[in-house]
C-alpha positions in Angstrom: -6.2 -3.9 -27.8 -8.8 -1.4 -26.8 -9.3 -0.7 -23.0 -12.6 -1.9 -22.5 -14.0 0.4 -19.5 -18.0 0.1 -17.9 -19.4 2.9 -16.2 -22.4 2.9 -14.2 -24.3 5.7 -12.7 -27.8 6.0 -12.0 -28.4 9.1 -13.7 -28.9 8.8 -17.4 -27.7 12.4 -17.6 -24.6 12.0 -15.8 -23.7 9.2 -18.5 -24.6 11.1 -21.6 -21.8 13.9 -20.1 -19.1 11.4 -19.2 -20.0 9.7 -22.9 -19.2 13.2 -24.1 -16.6 14.5 -22.6 -14.6 11.1 -22.7 -14.7 11.1 -26.6 -12.1 13.2 -27.4 -9.6 12.3 -24.7 -10.2 8.4 -24.1 -8.7 7.4 -27.6 -8.4 3.3 -27.7 -11.3 3.0 -25.4 -14.5 0.8 -26.0 -16.8 2.6 -23.7 -20.0 0.9 -22.3 -22.6 2.4 -20.0 -25.1 1.2 -17.4 -27.9 2.7 -15.7 -27.8 -0.2 -12.6 -25.7 -2.1 -11.0 -28.1 -5.0 -12.3 -27.5 -4.0 -15.7 -24.1 -3.9 -15.0 -23.5 -7.5 -14.0 -25.5 -8.5 -17.4 -23.2 -6.6 -19.5 -20.0 -8.0 -17.8 -21.8 -11.5 -17.8 -21.7 -11.0 -21.9 -18.2 -9.5 -22.0 -16.1 -8.8 -18.8 -14.1 -5.3 -18.7 -11.0 -4.5 -18.0 -12.3 -1.6 -15.7 -15.6 -0.7 -14.2 -16.5 2.6 -12.9 -19.3 2.6 -10.5 -21.2 5.7 -8.6 -21.4 4.8 -5.1 -25.2 6.2 -4.0 -27.5 4.3 -6.7 -30.4 2.7 -5.5 -31.3 -0.9 -5.6 -27.8 -2.1 -5.6 -25.4 0.7 -4.8 -22.2 1.0 -6.3 -20.3 -0.9 -3.1 -22.6 -4.0 -3.5 -21.7 -3.9 -7.0 -17.9 -3.5 -6.7 -18.0 -6.4 -4.2 -19.8 -9.1 -6.7 -17.4 -7.6 -9.7 -14.6 -8.4 -7.6 -15.6 -12.0 -6.5 -16.8 -13.0 -10.2 -14.2 -10.8 -12.3 -11.1 -10.6 -10.0 -8.9 -9.5 -12.9 -11.0 -6.0 -13.7 -9.9 -2.9 -12.0 -12.6 -0.8 -10.2 -13.2 2.4 -9.3 -15.8 4.1 -6.8 -17.3 7.6 -7.6 -18.7 9.7 -5.1 -19.3 12.9 -3.6 -18.0 14.4 -1.1 -21.1 14.3 0.9 -21.4 10.1 0.7 -17.6 10.0 1.9 -18.7 8.2 4.6 -20.0 5.7 2.6 -17.7 5.3 0.0 -15.5 4.2 2.7 -17.6 1.1 3.3 -16.3 0.2 -0.5 -12.3 0.7 0.7 -11.7 -3.2 0.7 -13.6 -3.1 -3.0 -11.9 -0.6 -5.0 -8.6 0.7 -6.5 -9.2 4.1 -6.6 -12.0 6.9 -5.3 -12.8 9.6 -7.5 -14.5 12.9 -6.3 -17.6 14.1 -8.4 -17.9 15.4 -10.5 -14.9 13.8 -12.1 -13.2 15.5 -15.2 -12.2 13.9 -18.1 -9.2 14.2 -17.9 -9.0 12.9 -14.2 -10.9 9.8 -15.3 -8.6 9.0 -18.2 -5.5 9.4 -15.9 -6.9 7.3 -13.2 -8.2 4.4 -15.9 -4.6 4.5 -17.6 -2.5 4.8 -14.5 -4.2 1.3 -13.4 -4.0 -0.6 -17.1 -0.6 0.3 -17.2 0.2 -1.0 -13.8 -1.6 -3.9 -14.1 0.3 -4.6 -17.5 3.5 -4.5 -15.6 2.4 -8.1 -14.1 4.5 -10.0 -16.6 2.6 -13.5 -15.5 -0.6 -13.6 -16.2 -1.8 -15.5 -13.6 -1.2 -13.0 -11.3 -3.1 -10.3 -12.3 -6.6 -11.6 -11.1 -4.1 -12.6 -7.4 -2.9 -8.9 -7.4 -6.3 -7.4 -8.3 -8.4 -9.2 -6.4 -6.4 -7.8 -3.3 -9.0 -5.9 -1.1 -8.9 -5.6 2.9 -6.0 -7.2 4.5 -6.1 -8.2 7.9 -4.9 -5.3 10.4 -4.5 -6.5 14.0 -7.9 -5.7 16.3 -5.2 -4.3 18.9 -4.2 -1.9 17.0 -7.4 -1.1 15.8 -8.3 -0.6 19.3 -5.7 1.6 20.3 -6.0 3.6 17.3 -9.3 4.5 17.9 -9.0 5.0 21.7 -6.2 7.5 20.1 -8.7 9.1 17.6 -11.5 9.0 20.7 -8.6 11.6 23.0 -9.6 15.7 21.9 -5.7 16.3 23.0 -3.9 13.5 21.1 -1.5 15.1 18.6 -1.1 14.3 14.5 2.0 12.4 15.7 0.5 10.6 18.0 -2.2 9.4 15.8 0.7 8.6 13.0 2.1 6.2 15.7 -1.0 4.5 16.0 -1.4 4.4 12.5 2.2 3.0 11.7 1.9 0.0 14.0 -0.1 -1.5 11.0 0.9 -2.0 7.7 -2.7 -2.7 6.2 -3.9 0.4 8.3 -0.5 2.5 7.0 -1.4 1.3 3.6 -5.4 2.4 3.4 -4.4 5.8 5.2 -1.9 6.8 2.4 -4.0 5.6 -0.1 -7.0 7.7 0.9 -4.8 10.6 1.8 -3.7 10.6 -1.4 -7.1 10.1 -3.8 -8.6 12.6 -5.8 -11.9 12.2 -3.5 -10.3 13.9 -0.9 -8.8 16.7 -3.5 -5.5 17.7 -1.1 -2.9 20.3 -2.9 0.0 17.8 -3.1 0.8 13.9 -2.2 1.0 12.8 1.1 4.3 11.1 1.6 4.0 10.6 5.1 1.5 9.5 7.6 1.7 13.0 9.7 1.3 14.4 6.2 -2.3 11.6 5.5 -3.5 12.0 9.2 -3.6 15.9 8.8 -5.4 15.4 5.8 -7.9 12.9 6.4 -8.5 14.2 10.4 -10.0 12.1 13.1 -13.8 11.5 12.1 -12.6 10.2 8.6 -9.7 8.2 10.1 -11.9 6.4 12.9 -14.5 5.2 9.9 -11.1 4.2 7.9 -10.1 2.1 10.6 -13.3 0.4 10.9 -13.7 -0.6 7.1 -10.1 -1.7 7.2 -10.0 -3.8 10.7 -11.2 -6.9 9.0 -11.2 -8.7 12.6 -12.6 -11.9 10.9 -9.4 -12.0 8.8 -7.6 -12.7 12.3 -11.1 -14.2 14.0 -10.3 -17.1 11.7 -6.9 -17.3 10.8 -4.9 -20.1 11.7 -2.2 -20.0 14.7 0.5 -19.4 12.2 -0.7 -16.7 10.3 -1.5 -14.5 13.5 2.2 -15.3 14.5 3.1 -13.8 10.9 1.7 -11.1 11.4 2.6 -10.2 13.8 6.5 -10.5 13.5 5.5 -8.5 10.2 4.4 -5.3 12.3 7.3 -5.9 14.4 10.0 -6.1 11.3 8.1 -3.5 9.6 8.4 -1.0 12.4 12.5 -1.7 12.9 12.8 -1.2 9.2 10.7 1.9 9.3 12.7 3.1 12.5 16.0 2.5 11.1 15.2 3.8 7.1 14.3 7.0 9.0 17.9 7.2 10.7 19.1 6.6 7.3 17.5 9.0 5.2 18.2 12.1 7.1 16.0 14.4 8.3 14.2 15.9 5.2 13.3 12.3 4.1 12.5 10.6 7.4 9.2 10.7 6.7 8.7 9.2 3.5 11.2 6.7 4.5 9.4 5.7 7.4 6.3 5.3 5.7 8.2 3.4 3.4 9.6 1.1 5.7 6.0 0.2 7.1 4.9 -0.9 3.8 7.7 -2.3 2.4 7.0 -6.3 3.5 3.1 -5.6 2.4 3.3 -8.3 0.0 3.8 -10.8 2.9 0.6 -9.9 3.9 -1.0 -10.2 1.0 0.2 -13.5 -0.1 -0.5 -14.8 3.4 -4.2 -14.0 3.4 -4.9 -14.0 -0.2 -3.4 -17.2 -1.0 -2.6 -18.8 2.3 -1.7 -22.2 0.2 0.8 -20.8 -1.9 2.2 -18.5 1.1 2.5 -21.9 3.0 4.2 -23.8 0.0 6.5 -20.9 -0.2 7.5 -21.2 3.6 7.8 -25.1 3.5 10.5 -24.5 0.6 12.3 -21.4 2.9 12.3 -23.6 6.3 14.5 -26.3 3.7 17.2 -23.9 3.0 15.4 -21.8 -0.5 16.1 -18.1 -0.5 12.9 -16.5 0.2 12.6 -14.7 -3.1 13.6 -18.0 -5.1 11.1 -19.5 -3.4 8.2 -17.1 -4.1 9.5 -17.0 -7.8 9.1 -20.9 -8.2 5.7 -21.3 -6.2 4.0 -17.9 -7.4 6.7 -16.4 -10.9 6.5 -12.8 -8.9 7.9 -11.9 -5.3 6.5 -10.4 -2.6 8.0 -6.8 -3.1 6.5 -6.9 -6.8 3.1 -7.9 -5.3 3.2 -5.0 -2.1 4.8 -2.2 -5.5 1.8 -3.3 -7.7 -0.4 -3.2 -5.0 -0.3 0.0 -3.6 0.3 1.2 -7.4 -3.0 0.2 -7.8 -3.8 2.3 -4.7 -2.8 5.2 -6.0 -0.4 5.6 -3.6 3.4 8.3 -4.9 5.7 6.4 -6.7 8.6 7.0 -4.3 6.7 4.5 -1.9 5.7 1.6 -4.4 9.3 2.0 -6.0 10.9 1.6 -2.6 8.8 -1.3 -1.6 9.8 -3.2 -5.2 13.6 -2.7 -4.6 13.8 -3.3 -1.1 15.8 -6.6 -1.7 18.1 -5.3 -4.4 20.8 -2.4 -4.2 19.3 0.7 -6.5 21.7 1.3 -9.5 24.7 3.0 -9.7 23.4 5.9 -11.6 21.2 6.9 -9.0 23.4 7.1 -6.0 21.9 9.7 -4.3 19.9 9.2 -0.6 16.6 8.5 -1.3 13.8 6.3 0.1 14.5 3.4 -1.7 18.4 3.1 -1.0 17.1 3.9 2.9 14.5 0.9 3.0 17.0 -1.2 1.3 19.8 -0.9 3.4 17.6 -1.1 6.6 15.9 -4.6 5.5 19.3 -5.5 4.4 20.8 -4.9 8.0 18.4 -5.9 10.1 17.7 -8.9 8.2 21.7 -10.0 8.4 21.9 -8.6 12.2 19.2 -11.2 12.9 21.0 -14.0 11.4 24.3 -13.0 12.8 23.4 -11.2 16.2 27.4 -10.6 16.7 27.4 -9.1 13.0 28.9 -5.5 13.2 29.8 -3.7 10.5 30.8 -6.9 8.6 27.3 -7.5 7.6 27.9 -4.5 5.1 31.2 -6.5 3.6 29.9 -7.0 -0.2 28.1 -3.9 -0.6 30.5 -1.5 -2.7 32.4 1.0 -0.4 31.9 3.8 -3.1 28.0 2.8 -2.8 28.1 3.6 0.9 30.2 6.7 0.6 28.5 8.3 -2.1 25.3 8.4 0.7 27.3 9.5 3.1 27.2 6.9 5.3 30.2 5.6 5.9 31.3 7.3 8.6 27.9 6.6 10.1 27.9 2.8 9.9 29.1 1.9 13.4 25.9 3.6 14.8 23.7 2.2 12.3 24.6 -1.3 13.5 24.1 -0.1 17.0 20.6 0.9 16.0 19.6 -2.0 14.6 21.1 -4.2 17.6 19.0 -2.3 19.4 16.0 -2.2 17.8 16.7 -6.2 17.4 16.4 -6.8 21.2 14.2 -4.7 22.0 16.7 -2.2 23.8 16.4 1.9 23.8 18.2 3.2 20.6 21.0 5.3 20.9 20.5 9.1 20.6 21.2 9.5 16.8 18.6 6.6 16.5 15.9 8.7 18.7 16.7 11.8 17.1 15.9 9.7 13.5 12.4 8.2 14.7 11.3 12.0 16.4 12.1 13.5 12.9 9.7 10.6 10.9 7.0 11.0 13.4 7.0 15.0 13.0 8.2 15.2 9.0 5.8 16.2 6.6 5.9 15.8 2.6 8.2 18.4 1.0 
């Protein structure tokens, strides 16, 4: 079926230019055009679109309000915001209702690529009932304590990139949005940002302050149940431990990317708890009764938190290296790819920390069911005792060993390669 795309802008000349430029590159699209938010909603009432691409600054109903209404009324519709550089602060107010930001003027090839990527991600969700669930996700609850700490750091003129990145990394929701914006066409960076120091350097403190405010979603915790708040706090602690161990496993050259992937690996759990608390509660009930988490999620949702997180990050335009590591953090990668990458690092970190948490006295036997050739191919056999010590230290809160400290330090200072 053709992809149905609705473009919204109050400038008729711009819409005419889009129509002309896209005609040659957007084969297979049904393109519609509206010159106001009200006109766009009327068109959607008559026939919902697959994608809405809207200018941010428009008279009357601006793009933020329009995309918010689209999210609420047509959650399966993908949402793209167009913004000029001078409107960047206003564009950040749309952070919770868009899947992608694009910079004006936007080339036809960029628009075509962006829309095609979004549709491809959506089509990878095999369960139709889950389309609206994943695409509806906007603001994820960020810890108010983390937001306060980040703002405190950002107000310090002497704060280093590493210090700011460390403050960002304390919360998966803020981490995801910082990486999303740093990788958006709106920023027009020269290369993808795979790690937090690189993303922080691209955005700069003023933009980060606005992004933190847009991402805070304090009301999500103000009204949250005690169980949700407890879950979010535990998720932050676990994600940070996985990130630190992933950075050590990956080695210096991949430490920064592995660290970011570790922070993000369970963001699907946050999506599930924030967006579908009833489903989340049912999953937790099954787990409490002895079910495996992934089996419980498949039974209740038809999709796992790993898939939810990966699809969301792909929608938001994060590099494939990151969202693939999130997708497979519970699965050993195929034998054909047995060279170190962030996927291996996060999978092994998650596995070791989870097993040692269940069996604190466990040692190297925590990995006894892994193929010895797998560990050897990743050059981890001799390092395994040190990794086990690091994992135990992370779980108990004691000081990590020298190798772990070096790995974490490397993650904080690494930049995208």
